[in-house]
N, C-alpha and C positions, 0 to 999 in steps of 0.2 A: 504493499500500499504506500510506503514511504517513497519507493522508487517511482510509483505512478504520479504522486504529487510533485516530486522533484522534476520528472520529465514534463509535466504540465507547466510548471513554473518556467523551466528553461525554454520550452517551446513558446510560451507567452512572451518572454522577454525577447526572443529572436524575432518573432512576428511583429510585435508592437514597437520594438526598439529600432527597427530599421527606419532610417530617414528616407522619405520619398525624394528621389532626384527631380529637380525642376527639368521639365522638358524644353529643350531648345529646338526649335523648328527652323530649318534652313531651306531656302528655295533659291535656285539659280534662275536668272532672267537674262535673255539676250535682247538687246535693243539695236535698232538702227535709227538714224536721225529722224525726228518727228514721229517716232512711234511711242506708244505708251502701253502701260500695264496696269490692270486694276488690282489694287491691294485693299481688300475690304471695301469700304466706301470712298476710298481715295484713289487717286490716279498718279502714277509716276511716269513722266515723259522725259525722253532724251531730247534736248533742245539743240546741242551742238557738241562737236568734238574738235579739240585743238591738238594736233599731233606734230611735235617737232623733234621726235626721236631720230637718232642717227640712222640713216638708211642701211639696209643689209649690204655688205660688201663695200661700204664706204669708210674712209678715214676721217673721223671727226675729232674735234677737240674735246667735246663733251657728249655724254650719252643722250642728252635731251630728256624730254618728258612728254606725256600725253595726258590731256585733261578731258573729262566728260562733264558736260553741264546739264543738270536735271532740273526739273520743276515738279514739285509735289503739291497736288491741289486736292481739295475735298474736305468736307466737315469743318469749315471755317479755317482751313490751312492753305496757305499760299507761300511755299518755301522754295528757295533757290539752293541747290545743292551742287557743289563742284568737288569732284574727286580727281586725284592725280596719281599717276603711276610713272616711276622713273626716278633718275638721280637728280633732276633739276626742278623738283616741285616746290622748293622754298618752304613757305608756311602751309601750303595746301597738304592735305592728307589723302590717303587712299581709302580711309574709312570715315563714315559720318554716322553719328547717332541721331536717329529721327524718332518722332512720335507720330503714330498713325492710329486714329480712333482710341487714343488714351493708352495705347500699348507701345512699349519701347522696342525699337528695332535697331540693328546695326546694318548699314548699307556699305558694302565693301566692293571696291573696283578690282575685278579679277584680271581682266585683260581687255585690250583694244586691238582688234585684228582687221585687216592684215597689217603686218609690220611694214613700215615704209621701205620703198625700193628706190633706186636711183632713177629708173624710168617711171614717169607718172602713169598711173593706171586709173581706170574708172570703176574699180572694185569698190563696192559699198562697204564702208567700215562698220564693224559690229562691236558693240560694248557689251561685255559680260560682267554682271554683278551678282553678288551674293547677299541676299536679305535674310538676316537671322533674327528671330524673336528673342529678346533678352529680358 
């Protein structure tokens, strides 16, 4: 009987003593200029891209950087967000903390493709971002 009570107490401590981990949900989005994605009742739109990274197979003094300019609208929100990737970003960051419908998110610039080349091309640039609920 004592072993049964001990087993019950140990099992109770194990079950109720475990702390539930907060769930972080991450989604990846691909944008082209003037495209938007709905996030809840809000809309995130890519407005422009500035890409001055050193082209492939070129000799450059610096690596340059690429920036993506977004606009977040909806539910009384009208926010401009600029994310930068590369060695020449200055004060700009590759991650921005935003609030959508009262929920905190982290918006991270993953990549801007294609990488610049010496010959100009008409390939549409794509911006990949990661949105994580924090």
